[in-house]
Every structure is written in structure tokens, then in C-alpha cells.
C-alpha positions as CSV (number, residue, x, y, z in Angstrom):
1,X,17.4,84.0,13.2
2,X,17.6,81.1,15.6
3,X,14.8,78.6,16.2
4,X,14.3,76.2,19.1
5,X,13.4,72.6,18.3
6,X,12.9,70.7,21.5
7,X,16.1,71.0,23.5
8,X,18.2,72.1,20.5
9,X,18.6,75.5,18.8
10,X,19.3,75.9,15.1
11,X,20.2,79.1,13.3
12,X,22.1,82.3,14.0
13,X,21.8,84.2,17.2
14,X,24.0,87.3,17.5
15,X,27.7,86.3,16.8
16,X,27.0,82.6,17.2
17,X,25.8,79.9,14.9
18,X,23.8,77.0,16.4
19,X,23.7,73.6,14.6
20,X,22.6,70.1,15.5
21,X,25.0,67.3,14.3
22,X,24.3,63.6,15.2
23,X,22.0,64.6,18.0
24,X,24.5,67.0,19.6
25,X,24.3,70.8,19.8
26,X,27.2,72.5,18.0
27,X,28.0,76.2,18.6
28,X,30.4,78.1,16.4
29,X,31.4,81.7,15.9
30,X,29.8,83.5,12.9
31,X,32.3,84.5,10.2
32,X,32.3,88.2,9.4
33,X,31.8,89.1,5.8
34,X,35.1,89.7,4.0
35,X,37.3,87.9,6.5
36,X,37.9,84.8,4.5
37,X,40.6,85.3,1.9
38,X,41.7,82.9,-0.8
39,X,45.3,82.4,-1.6
40,X,46.5,82.5,-5.2
41,X,46.9,78.8,-5.1
42,X,43.4,78.3,-3.7
43,X,41.9,80.5,-6.5
44,X,43.8,78.6,-9.1
45,X,42.7,75.3,-7.8
46,X,39.1,76.4,-7.7
47,X,39.4,77.7,-11.3
48,X,41.0,74.5,-12.5
49,X,38.2,72.4,-10.9
50,X,35.6,74.7,-12.4
51,X,37.1,74.2,-15.9
52,X,37.3,70.5,-15.3
53,X,33.7,70.4,-14.2
54,X,32.7,72.2,-17.4
55,X,34.5,69.8,-19.7
56,X,33.1,66.9,-17.8
57,X,29.6,68.2,-18.3
58,X,30.3,68.6,-22.0
59,X,31.4,65.0,-22.3
60,X,28.3,63.8,-20.4
61,X,26.1,66.0,-22.6
62,X,27.4,64.4,-25.8
63,X,26.7,60.9,-24.3
64,X,23.3,61.7,-22.9
65,X,21.6,59.2,-25.2
66,X,24.0,56.5,-24.2
67,X,23.9,57.3,-20.5
68,X,20.1,57.7,-20.3
69,X,20.6,59.0,-16.8
70,X,21.7,55.5,-15.8
71,X,25.0,56.3,-13.9
72,X,26.1,55.8,-10.3
73,X,25.7,58.5,-7.8
74,X,29.5,59.3,-7.7
75,X,30.1,59.3,-11.4
76,X,29.9,63.1,-11.9
77,X,32.3,63.8,-9.0
78,X,34.8,61.2,-10.3
79,X,34.7,62.6,-13.8
80,X,35.0,66.2,-12.7
81,X,37.9,65.3,-10.4
82,X,39.7,63.4,-13.2
83,X,39.2,66.3,-15.6
84,X,40.6,68.8,-13.1
85,X,43.6,66.6,-12.5
86,X,44.3,66.4,-16.2
87,X,43.8,70.1,-16.9
88,X,46.0,71.0,-13.9
89,X,49.0,69.2,-15.6
90,X,48.2,70.8,-19.0
91,X,48.2,74.4,-17.8
92,X,51.3,76.6,-17.5
93,X,51.5,77.9,-13.9
94,X,52.8,81.3,-15.0
95,X,51.0,82.1,-18.3
96,X,47.9,80.1,-17.3
97,X,47.7,78.9,-20.9
98,X,46.9,75.3,-21.8
99,X,49.3,73.1,-23.7
100,X,47.7,69.9,-25.0
101,X,49.6,66.9,-26.4
102,X,48.2,63.8,-28.1
103,X,48.0,61.8,-24.9
104,X,47.2,64.6,-22.5
105,X,43.8,63.0,-21.7
106,X,45.0,59.4,-21.5
107,X,44.1,59.3,-17.8
108,X,40.5,59.1,-18.9
109,X,41.1,55.6,-20.4
110,X,38.9,53.0,-18.7
111,X,36.8,55.6,-16.9
112,X,33.6,53.8,-15.9
113,X,30.3,55.6,-16.1
114,X,28.5,53.2,-13.8
115,X,30.6,51.7,-11.0
116,X,27.8,49.2,-10.2
117,X,28.2,47.5,-13.6
118,X,31.7,48.1,-15.0
119,X,31.9,47.5,-18.7
120,X,35.5,46.2,-18.4
121,X,34.2,43.3,-16.2
122,X,31.6,42.3,-18.8
123,X,33.7,42.9,-21.9
124,X,37.0,41.5,-20.6
125,X,38.9,41.9,-23.9
126,X,39.4,45.7,-24.4
127,X,39.3,47.2,-27.9
128,X,42.5,48.9,-29.2
129,X,42.2,52.5,-30.5
130,X,44.6,53.8,-33.1
131,X,44.6,57.3,-34.6
132,X,46.6,57.9,-37.8
133,X,46.2,60.5,-40.6
134,X,42.7,61.6,-39.6
135,X,41.4,58.1,-39.3
136,X,40.5,56.7,-35.9
137,X,40.3,52.9,-35.9
138,X,38.7,50.8,-33.1
139,X,40.0,47.2,-33.2
140,X,37.9,44.6,-31.4
141,X,39.7,41.3,-30.9
142,X,38.1,37.9,-31.2
143,X,35.6,37.3,-28.5
144,X,34.6,34.0,-27.0
145,X,31.0,34.5,-25.8
146,X,30.4,34.0,-22.1
147,X,34.1,34.1,-21.5
148,X,35.1,37.5,-23.0
149,X,31.6,38.9,-23.1
150,X,29.4,38.0,-20.2
151,X,25.6,37.9,-20.3
152,X,23.6,38.8,-17.1
153,X,20.5,36.9,-16.0
154,X,17.6,37.2,-18.4
155,X,19.6,38.7,-21.2
156,X,19.9,37.1,-24.6
157,X,21.3,39.8,-26.8
158,X,23.9,42.5,-26.4
159,X,24.2,45.6,-28.5
160,X,27.7,47.0,-28.4
161,X,28.1,50.6,-29.5
162,X,31.3,52.5,-30.1
163,X,31.1,56.3,-29.9
164,X,33.5,59.1,-30.8
165,X,32.8,62.5,-29.2
166,X,34.6,65.5,-30.6
167,X,35.7,68.7,-28.9
168,X,37.5,71.8,-30.2
169,X,39.0,72.9,-26.9
170,X,40.7,76.1,-27.9
171,X,37.7,77.2,-30.0
172,X,35.1,76.4,-27.3
173,X,33.1,74.1,-29.6
174,X,31.9,70.6,-29.5
175,X,29.9,68.2,-31.6
176,X,26.5,67.8,-30.0
177,X,26.2,64.1,-30.7
178,X,28.9,61.4,-31.1
179,X,29.6,59.4,-34.2
180,X,28.3,55.9,-33.4
181,X,28.7,52.5,-34.8
182,X,27.1,49.4,-33.2
183,X,26.5,45.7,-33.7
184,X,24.5,42.9,-32.1
185,X,25.7,39.8,-30.4
186,X,23.4,36.9,-29.3
187,X,24.1,34.7,-26.3
188,X,24.0,31.5,-28.4
189,X,27.0,32.6,-30.5
190,X,30.1,30.7,-29.7
191,X,32.5,33.4,-30.7
192,X,32.8,36.7,-32.7
193,X,35.5,37.3,-35.2
194,X,37.9,40.3,-34.8
195,X,36.4,43.5,-36.3
196,X,37.4,47.1,-37.0
197,X,35.3,50.2,-36.7
198,X,36.6,53.2,-38.6
199,X,35.8,56.9,-37.9
200,X,37.1,60.0,-39.8
201,X,38.1,62.7,-37.3
202,X,39.3,66.3,-38.0
203,X,42.7,67.6,-36.8
204,X,43.0,69.6,-33.6
205,X,40.2,67.9,-31.7
206,X,39.9,66.0,-28.4
207,X,38.5,62.6,-29.4
208,X,36.7,60.8,-26.6
209,X,36.1,57.1,-27.5
210,X,33.5,55.2,-25.5
211,X,31.8,51.9,-25.5
212,X,28.4,51.0,-24.1
213,X,26.7,47.6,-23.7
214,X,22.9,47.4,-24.0
215,X,21.5,44.1,-22.9
216,X,18.1,42.8,-24.2
217,X,15.6,40.3,-22.9
218,X,12.7,38.6,-24.7
219,X,9.2,39.6,-23.7
220,X,5.7,39.0,-25.1
221,X,5.8,42.4,-26.8
222,X,9.3,41.9,-28.2
223,X,12.9,42.6,-27.2
224,X,13.3,45.0,-24.2
225,X,16.5,46.5,-22.7
226,X,17.3,45.4,-19.1
227,X,19.6,48.4,-18.6
228,X,18.7,50.5,-15.6
229,X,20.1,53.0,-13.1
230,X,21.9,50.1,-11.3
231,X,23.0,48.4,-14.5
232,X,24.3,50.4,-17.5
233,X,27.8,49.3,-18.6
234,X,29.8,52.0,-20.3
235,X,33.3,53.3,-20.2
236,X,35.8,55.5,-22.0
237,X,38.2,53.4,-24.2
238,X,40.5,56.2,-25.1
239,X,40.8,60.0,-25.1
240,X,43.4,61.6,-27.4
241,X,44.1,64.8,-29.3
242,X,44.2,64.6,-33.0
243,X,47.4,66.3,-34.3
244,X,47.4,69.5,-36.2
245,X,45.1,72.5,-36.3
246,X,41.4,72.3,-37.1
247,X,40.3,73.2,-40.6
248,X,36.7,73.9,-41.1
249,X,35.2,72.0,-44.1
250,X,31.6,72.8,-43.3
251,X,30.6,69.1,-42.8
252,X,30.3,69.3,-39.0
253,X,27.8,71.3,-37.0
254,X,29.4,72.6,-33.8
255,X,27.8,73.9,-30.6
256,X,29.3,76.2,-28.0
257,X,31.2,75.0,-24.9
258,X,33.8,76.5,-22.5
259,X,37.0,77.6,-24.2
260,X,40.4,76.1,-23.1
261,X,43.0,78.6,-24.3
């Protein structure tokens, strides 16, 4: 049904569709049901993007506590697009089966969750991630405070947290919460010695390693985070597949996600 609003018409009238765009009347022909057909490539692209969006949502879900809803408006689209791009290269075009290698997800490295406050600008010396024999090691180099780790106005402390999120892609299972290790740096420190953070990870899993910076300021009631929707530094340090096949030892509780077979 079409409606008149002043000198413009909006809606459907017979075979025509009336729209108002930038103060101008736009008239187009109504598309008959069943006349739009998707090509095989179009369907495959849509399917790949859908799978990428699902995996992107799973990553965000595991990091909900770290993100706290404080990400920029385009983050979800950027992550979904990156995931679709990765999955497209990992899928056999004929069999439609996925083939994952250790570094299949390396394009996620340095992905920023908040473009308004990039973690790599505040923590200029990136940690190194090494996976060997089921042990994932995050190596943080020596930091010179205010040079390698910047402090925004009003902040006096910074809690740096490293997180490892686990996904069993072929089984459609994920660990609901990441394994996390964190430490505190104060602004008056001159430097911080090199350090290592060690995580045990099972075989056959996608391991997404992230770092988040939580800055604190002093108030009468105590220390308070200054992180917000516009300022919440966090990024993916590395994303890699642990070699081998997963063996259940009963130590990890898994939750369901989309299968990637």
C-alpha cells in the first residue's frame, strides 16, 4: 500500500514501488516473486559469509567479558568479513569440505576490536606467540613505560590481560570462556622486564590469542576503569590451529557452536 506524505509517495502501488531518497521521488518496478535467481557462485559466497559470521559471533561470545560491549560500530562487519575471507580459502570448491592448516587463520593477527583505540598503538611492542607440544607461550618483551606502553590522560594503572579462546571447529564445540592471565603495570614504573605467559592447549583446536588493556584512574571511592565505548584497546595477537586430533580428557567443558566439516 502506498501513502502520500506531502508531495511524495512511499510504498507499493500496483507494479510500482515509490521511495524517497535524499528528498527526491524514486520510482522502480516491483520485482515479481521467484524472478530473482542466485547463481551457484552467489549461493556459495552467501554460505561462506554466513559461516564466517557464525564463527565471528563465537569469537565475540568467548570474549564478551573482555569486550564489555565496548567496540566500534564497524567491528562486527570487519570480523565477519575477515572470517569469510579465511574460510573461503580453506574450503575445497568441489567437495565443499574444509581443510585447516596451522596458520590458516593467521590473517586474524593484529585484528583490532576497537578502531577508536587500537591496542597496537598503546602497546607498541607486540608479544610473540609460540605453540609447541601442546604448550602455547606468550612472550612479552621488555617494556619501557610511556615509550612502549602509553598511558592516556587520567590513567595511572594498566591491567594487561592475555586470553586464549579455544574452538573445536570440526566438532562444532567451543570453550565458553577463555583461559586468562593478567598483570598490572603502574605509570610510575620505569620499565617492565620480559615475561612469559604459558597456557596448555589441546590438540586439534583453533586457538585465538587476544590481549586487552584496561586502564584505571584514582577516585575517592577507589580505582575505576576509564575504558568505555570509545576507548577499549584490545586485539588478536595470533590465531593458530594446534596440530593433531582432539582427545577428550574430560577437563574442559565445551558448548555448542556451528560445525566446520
